[in-house]
C-alpha positions in Angstrom: -3.7 -106.2 -18.8 -1.0 -103.5 -19.3 2.3 -104.9 -18.1 5.8 -103.3 -18.1 6.0 -105.1 -21.2 4.0 -102.2 -22.9 8.0 -100.9 -23.5 9.3 -104.2 -24.4 5.8 -104.8 -26.6 6.7 -101.7 -28.5 10.0 -103.2 -29.2 8.4 -106.5 -30.7 6.0 -104.2 -32.7 9.1 -102.1 -33.9 10.7 -105.6 -34.8 7.7 -107.1 -36.5 7.5 -103.9 -38.6 11.5 -104.2 -39.5 10.9 -107.9 -40.8 7.8 -107.3 -42.6 9.5 -103.9 -44.2 12.8 -106.0 -44.9 10.9 -108.6 -46.6 9.1 -106.3 -48.9 12.3 -104.5 -49.7 13.5 -107.8 -50.7 10.5 -108.8 -52.5 10.5 -105.7 -54.6 14.3 -105.9 -55.0 14.5 -109.6 -55.3 12.2 -109.6 -58.2 13.9 -107.1 -59.7 17.2 -109.2 -59.2 15.4 -112.3 -60.5 14.4 -110.6 -63.3 18.2 -109.3 -64.0 19.2 -113.1 -63.6 16.9 -114.2 -66.1 17.9 -111.4 -68.5 21.5 -112.8 -68.3 20.7 -116.2 -68.4 17.7 -116.9 -70.4 16.0 -113.7 -71.5 13.8 -111.6 -69.6 10.1 -112.8 -69.4 7.2 -112.5 -66.6 7.0 -116.2 -66.5 10.9 -116.6 -65.7 10.8 -114.1 -63.3 7.6 -115.8 -61.7 9.2 -119.5 -62.1 12.4 -118.2 -60.4 10.7 -116.6 -57.4 8.8 -119.9 -56.9 11.9 -122.0 -57.2 13.2 -119.8 -54.2 10.7 -119.5 -51.8 7.5 -121.7 -50.5 4.9 -119.3 -52.4 2.8 -118.8 -55.3 3.6 -115.5 -57.1 1.1 -113.7 -59.5 2.9 -110.8 -61.9 0.6 -108.7 -63.8 3.3 -107.2 -65.9 7.3 -106.6 -66.5 8.7 -104.1 -68.6 12.5 -103.3 -69.0 14.6 -100.7 -70.7 18.0 -102.5 -70.6 19.8 -100.3 -73.1 19.1 -97.2 -70.9 21.4 -95.8 -68.4 20.7 -97.0 -65.8 18.9 -100.1 -66.9 15.4 -99.6 -65.5 12.9 -102.8 -64.8 9.2 -102.1 -63.7 7.0 -104.5 -62.0 3.3 -104.0 -62.0 0.5 -105.7 -59.7 2.6 -108.4 -57.8 0.9 -110.7 -55.4 2.6 -113.4 -53.0 0.5 -116.2 -51.4 0.6 -119.5 -50.2 2.1 -122.3 -52.6 -0.8 -124.3 -54.0 -1.1 -126.5 -57.0 -1.5 -124.0 -59.4 2.3 -123.4 -59.4 2.9 -126.5 -61.4 0.7 -125.3 -64.4 1.6 -122.4 -67.0 0.8 -118.9 -66.0 -2.0 -118.8 -68.7 -3.9 -121.7 -67.2 -3.8 -120.6 -63.8 -6.6 -119.8 -61.8 -6.6 -116.4 -59.9 -5.4 -116.5 -56.1 -8.6 -116.7 -54.0 -9.3 -113.4 -52.7 -8.0 -112.7 -49.1 -5.3 -115.3 -49.2 -2.2 -113.3 -50.4 0.3 -112.0 -47.6 2.3 -109.3 -50.2 0.7 -107.1 -52.6 3.0 -104.6 -54.4 1.1 -102.0 -56.9 4.7 -101.1 -58.6 8.4 -101.8 -57.9 10.9 -99.7 -60.1 14.6 -101.0 -60.1 17.5 -98.7 -61.9 20.6 -100.7 -61.9 24.1 -100.2 -63.4 24.1 -102.8 -66.2 28.0 -102.6 -66.8 28.8 -103.2 -63.3 26.3 -106.0 -63.1 28.5 -107.7 -65.9 31.1 -107.5 -63.5 29.3 -109.0 -60.6 28.9 -105.8 -58.9 25.3 -104.9 -57.8 25.0 -101.1 -58.4 21.5 -100.2 -57.8 20.9 -96.5 -58.3 17.3 -96.7 -56.7 14.5 -99.1 -56.1 11.2 -97.5 -55.3 8.0 -99.6 -54.1 4.3 -98.2 -53.8 1.0 -99.3 -53.0 2.6 -102.2 -50.9 0.2 -104.1 -48.4 1.7 -106.9 -46.0 -0.2 -108.7 -43.8 0.2 -111.8 -41.5 -1.7 -114.4 -39.7 -0.5 -116.0 -36.7 -2.2 -119.2 -35.8 -3.3 -120.3 -32.3 -0.5 -122.6 -32.4 1.8 -119.9 -32.9 2.6 -120.6 -36.7 3.2 -117.6 -38.9 1.5 -117.5 -42.6 3.9 -115.0 -43.6 7.0 -116.7 -42.7 5.8 -119.7 -44.3 5.6 -118.6 -47.8 9.6 -117.3 -47.4 10.7 -120.6 -46.5 12.2 -122.6 -49.1 10.0 -124.9 -51.3 9.0 -128.4 -51.0 11.8 -130.8 -51.2 10.9 -131.3 -54.9 12.2 -130.5 -58.3 11.4 -126.6 -59.1 9.0 -126.3 -62.3 11.0 -125.9 -65.6 10.7 -123.2 -67.8 8.8 -125.7 -69.9 6.3 -126.2 -66.9 5.7 -122.7 -66.8 5.0 -122.0 -70.5 3.8 -125.0 -71.6 0.7 -127.3 -70.6 1.2 -129.1 -67.4 0.2 -132.4 -66.4 -2.3 -132.6 -63.3 -0.3 -132.3 -60.2 -1.2 -133.0 -56.4 -1.8 -130.4 -54.3 0.7 -129.1 -51.9 0.2 -127.9 -48.3 1.6 -124.6 -47.7 4.3 -125.2 -45.1 5.2 -128.5 -45.8 8.8 -127.2 -46.4 8.7 -127.0 -42.5 7.1 -124.8 -39.8 8.4 -121.6 -37.8 6.7 -120.8 -34.7 8.5 -117.6 -34.2 5.9 -115.5 -36.3 8.9 -114.1 -38.0 9.7 -114.6 -41.7 13.1 -116.9 -42.4 15.1 -117.8 -45.3 13.9 -114.6 -46.9 16.8 -114.4 -49.0 19.5 -117.0 -50.1 22.8 -117.0 -48.7 25.5 -116.3 -50.9 27.4 -119.1 -52.5 30.4 -120.3 -50.9 33.5 -118.3 -52.2 31.4 -115.7 -53.7 32.6 -112.0 -53.5 29.5 -110.2 -53.6 29.7 -106.3 -54.3 26.6 -104.3 -53.8 25.9 -101.0 -53.7 22.6 -99.2 -53.5 22.3 -95.6 -53.5 18.3 -95.8 -52.4 15.3 -98.1 -51.5 12.2 -96.2 -51.0 9.1 -97.7 -49.8 6.0 -95.1 -49.3 2.5 -95.6 -48.2 3.0 -99.1 -47.1 0.4 -100.7 -45.0 0.7 -103.8 -42.6 -1.6 -105.5 -41.0 -0.6 -108.6 -38.2 -3.2 -110.6 -36.5 -1.8 -113.1 -33.7 -4.7 -115.5 -32.7 -2.3 -117.0 -30.1 -1.6 -113.9 -28.6 -4.7 -112.2 -29.1 -3.7 -109.1 -30.3 -3.8 -107.3 -33.7 -1.2 -104.6 -35.2 -2.0 -102.2 -37.7 0.7 -99.6 -39.3 -0.5 -97.1 -41.6 1.5 -94.5 -43.6 4.5 -96.3 -43.1 8.0 -94.8 -45.0 11.1 -96.6 -45.3 14.3 -95.2 -46.7 17.4 -97.3 -47.2 20.5 -95.2 -48.4 23.9 -95.7 -48.7 24.6 -99.5 -48.9 27.8 -100.6 -49.0 28.5 -104.5 -49.0 31.7 -106.3 -50.0 31.8 -109.5 -48.8 35.5 -110.0 -49.3 36.0 -107.3 -46.8 33.0 -106.7 -44.5 35.1 -105.5 -41.8 35.2 -102.0 -44.2 32.2 -102.5 -46.3 29.1 -103.7 -44.4 26.8 -100.7 -43.7 23.4 -99.3 -44.5 21.7 -96.2 -43.4 17.9 -96.6 -42.8 14.9 -94.3 -41.8 11.6 -95.8 -40.9 8.4 -93.9 -39.8 4.4 -94.8 -39.6 1.5 -94.9 -37.4 0.8 -97.9 -35.2 -2.6 -98.9 -33.7 -2.5 -102.0 -31.5 -5.4 -104.1 -30.0 -5.3 -107.0 -27.6 -7.4 -108.9 -25.0 -7.6 -107.5 -21.4 -9.4 -107.5 -18.4 -11.6 -104.5 -17.5 -13.4 -104.4 -14.1 -15.1 -108.3 -14.5 -14.9 -108.5 -18.2 -12.3 -109.7 -20.6 -12.5 -107.8 -23.5 -10.8 -106.3 -26.8 -9.3 -102.9 -25.6 -7.1 -100.6 -27.5 -3.2 -101.3 -26.4 -1.3 -98.6 -28.2 -1.7 -95.8 -30.8 1.1 -93.9 -31.6 3.3 -92.4 -34.7 7.1 -93.2 -34.5 9.8 -91.8 -36.5 13.4 -93.3 -36.6 16.8 -93.7 -37.9 19.9 -95.7 -37.7 22.7 -97.5 -39.2 22.4 -101.5 -40.1 25.0 -104.2 -40.8 23.4 -106.5 -43.2 26.0 -109.3 -42.7 27.3 -111.0 -39.6 31.3 -110.6 -40.0 32.6 -113.6 -38.7 30.4 -115.8 -40.7 30.0 -113.9 -43.6 26.1 -114.6 -43.2 23.0 -112.4 -44.1 22.4 -111.7 -40.1 21.4 -107.9 -39.8 22.4 -106.1 -36.7 21.2 -102.3 -36.1 21.8 -99.0 -34.0 18.7 -97.2 -34.0 17.3 -94.2 -32.6 13.3 -94.1 -32.3 11.1 -91.2 -31.6 7.6 -91.5 -30.0 5.7 -88.3 -30.3 4.0 -86.4 -27.2 0.6 -87.7 -27.1 1.2 -91.3 -28.1 -1.3 -93.7 -26.3 -0.2 -96.6 -24.5 -2.7 -98.5 -22.3 -4.7 -96.0 -20.4 -8.1 -97.9 -20.2 -8.4 -99.3 -17.4 -7.0 -98.7 -13.7 -5.4 -100.7 -11.2 -8.8 -101.4 -9.2 -10.1 -102.4 -12.6 -7.2 -104.5 -13.5 -6.5 -106.4 -10.1 -10.3 -107.9 -10.4 -10.4 -110.3 -7.7 -7.0 -110.1 -6.7 -6.8 -108.9 -2.8 -3.4 -107.0 -3.1 -4.5 -103.8 -3.1 -7.3 -104.1 -0.2 -4.3 -105.5 1.6 -2.1 -102.8 1.2 -5.0 -100.4 2.1 -5.8 -102.2 5.1 -2.3 -102.8 6.3 -0.3 -99.8 5.1 -3.4 -97.3 4.0 -2.2 -97.0 0.7 -5.1 -96.5 -1.9 -4.2 -96.5 -5.4 -6.8 -98.3 -7.2 -7.9 -95.3 -9.1 -4.2 -94.9 -10.7 -4.4 -95.2 -14.6 -2.4 -98.1 -16.1 -0.4 -96.1 -19.1 -2.1 -93.4 -21.0 -0.8 -90.7 -23.6 2.8 -89.6 -23.1 3.3 -86.4 -21.5 6.4 -85.6 -23.2 8.3 -87.2 -26.4 10.2 -90.2 -25.9 13.4 -91.1 -27.5 14.5 -94.9 -27.4 18.1 -95.7 -28.3 18.6 -99.4 -28.8 21.0 -101.9 -30.7 19.6 -104.7 -32.2 21.3 -108.2 -33.0 19.5 -111.1 -34.0 16.3 -111.3 -31.8 18.2 -109.4 -28.8 17.4 -105.6 -28.2 19.3 -103.9 -25.9 18.6 -100.1 -24.7 21.9 -98.4 -25.3 20.7 -95.3 -23.3 18.2 -94.3 -20.3 14.5 -94.0 -21.7 11.7 -92.2 -20.0 8.2 -92.8 -20.7 6.0 -90.0 -18.6 2.1 -91.3 -17.9 -0.3 -88.7 -16.2 0.0 -91.0 -13.3 3.6 -92.0 -13.1 6.9 -91.9 -14.9 8.8 -94.9 -15.9 12.8 -94.8 -16.7 14.0 -97.9 -18.5 17.8 -97.9 -17.6 20.5 -98.3 -19.9 21.8 -102.1 -20.3 18.3 -103.4 -20.0 17.7 -106.0 -22.8 15.1 -108.3 -24.1 14.8 -111.2 -26.5 11.2 -111.7 -28.0 12.3 -114.9 -29.9 13.5 -116.8 -26.4 10.6 -114.9 -24.5 13.4 -113.6 -21.7 14.6 -110.2 -20.8 16.1 -107.9 -17.8 14.8 -104.8 -17.3 15.9 -102.2 -14.6 13.5 -99.5 -14.1 13.0 -96.5 -12.0 9.3 -95.6 -11.2 8.4 -92.3 -9.9 4.6 -91.9 -9.1 3.0 -88.3 -9.8 2.5 -85.7 -7.1 -1.1 -86.4 -6.5 -0.4 -90.3 -6.3 2.8 -89.8 -4.4 1.1 -87.6 -2.0 -1.7 -90.0 -1.5 0.8 -92.7 -0.9 2.5 -90.8 2.0 -0.2 -89.7 3.6 -1.9 -93.3 3.7 1.5 -94.8 5.1 1.5 -91.8 7.7 -2.1 -92.3 8.8 -1.7 -96.2 9.0 1.5 -96.6 10.7 2.8 -93.2 11.8 5.5 -90.5 11.0 8.4 -92.7 12.1 7.9 -95.8 9.7 6.7 -93.4 6.8 9.9 -91.3 6.9 12.1 -94.4 7.1 10.2 -95.7 3.7 10.6 -92.3 2.3 14.2 -92.5 2.8 14.6 -95.9 1.3 12.2 -95.1 -1.8 13.4 -92.1 -3.3 15.1 -90.9 -6.3 17.7 -88.8 -4.6 15.9 -85.6 -5.2 13.1 -86.1 -2.2 10.6 -87.6 -4.5 8.9 -91.0 -4.0 10.6 -93.7 -6.5 10.9 -97.3 -6.6 14.1 -99.5 -8.4 12.9 -102.0 -10.1 14.3 -105.2 -11.6 12.0 -107.4 -14.2 13.5 -110.5 -15.1 12.8 -114.1 -16.8 9.8 -114.3 -19.1 8.5 -111.6 -21.3 5.1 -113.1 -21.4 5.3 -113.5 -17.7 7.7 -111.1 -15.7 8.9 -111.5 -12.3 9.6 -107.9 -10.4 11.9 -107.5 -7.4 13.1 -104.4 -5.6 16.5 -102.9 -6.6 18.6 -100.2 -5.1 18.4 -99.7 -1.4 14.9 -101.1 -1.2 16.3 -104.4 -2.3 18.5 -105.0 0.5 15.2 -104.9 2.8 12.9 -106.1 0.3 11.3 -108.8 2.5 10.6 -105.9 5.3 8.8 -103.8 3.1 7.4 -106.9 0.7 3.5 -106.2 1.1 4.3 -102.4 0.5 6.6 -102.4 -2.4 6.0 -105.8 -4.3 2.3 -105.2 -4.5 2.6 -101.8 -5.3 5.1 -102.0 -7.8 3.6 -105.0 -9.4 0.2 -103.2 -9.6 1.9 -99.8 -11.2 3.5 -102.0 -13.9 0.1 -103.9 -14.3 1.8 -107.5 -14.1 
């Protein structure tokens, strides 16, 4: 059933995209960084890179080839055909003796990652990346019915055991007991954690990146607990002008970001008497903003961002069922028609956007706050999400202030129904309360509590006399928002 959370769900989806892409950028860049560390410490080799990645994360890594042009300017590293999947017993074996990763079990695949870095600066503990390009990337996640994310598991620290030595990677290894994925601990947030190590205490990381570019990325995310599937195609991420200096984060802690792609989302919903898979959303988006990678006070890697997301006209959210179909056995709308003369059973929930929508938000940790009013125009009504509304997907809580304006056709039917049933006097009084200040029928709404089960109340003038119009306002508004 379509809820107010079409909007909130969009931001949760966008956050998941950001997490996946951030992880992908870290995988590409992190693998390159591991390669650089190997070069400086032990000499550069495919085996050493795999060993260090598996020592850092709770995963298994396959890497077909690694090439380095160390003495060129800038130094250039190319990683080819990299797969990252669940950790298994093969991790204890040398690469030459490992069986291939079972098909369909990997969570991250990269055709090619090309890193160009200023080696002289690196020798001075300054990271100057001129470019990182990732092509042919695919990221998937599979959240279990218990809410455990497979993608999150592989980026946890490895099990509490001695990491494989270089000899274990390159020489014949003794048989090892299987390690179960997730033995390092489970997360039920559905989000990768501990993707990158925090800097060592007292370190003064200086990081400058001119450009990170990921193009043609494909993301696939199945949540068996929520019974949803999200697919993102043609994803493009560009991160530029990264400037980080840990000793002076107040002045050096920024990066610019551009992200665009196509999202297709499906979920389970009731249509009439049947619960079935239905399209939830199909939209193209583009966004840009500024990210602060580190939390200034703690100096920990906890990104926050100010972003502007644009949704094209014609983007589809819901639109597969009417209020009457969604209500099923709920008698609310029958009572509204009987008591007030209102029949809104044929109002379509959601649908294609009638105009472009621009969403300006700030993100910090798992909290998303809307910094400007956001207008979503659907065929049968318009919803404006007020500035200051916020949601926290991780804590399953939110507070949203909305203005809902029915279309002229729906509004006319509501007004005529009320006048027919209750008379002009009561109808005029209701219109004096439920209006947008310009003579249009409108409803101020406050939605609070759990994201998964929001509670609605009337706001504005109507909120002061909510009990008087409880049947009209409460039932209608919850219906229009698809609760």
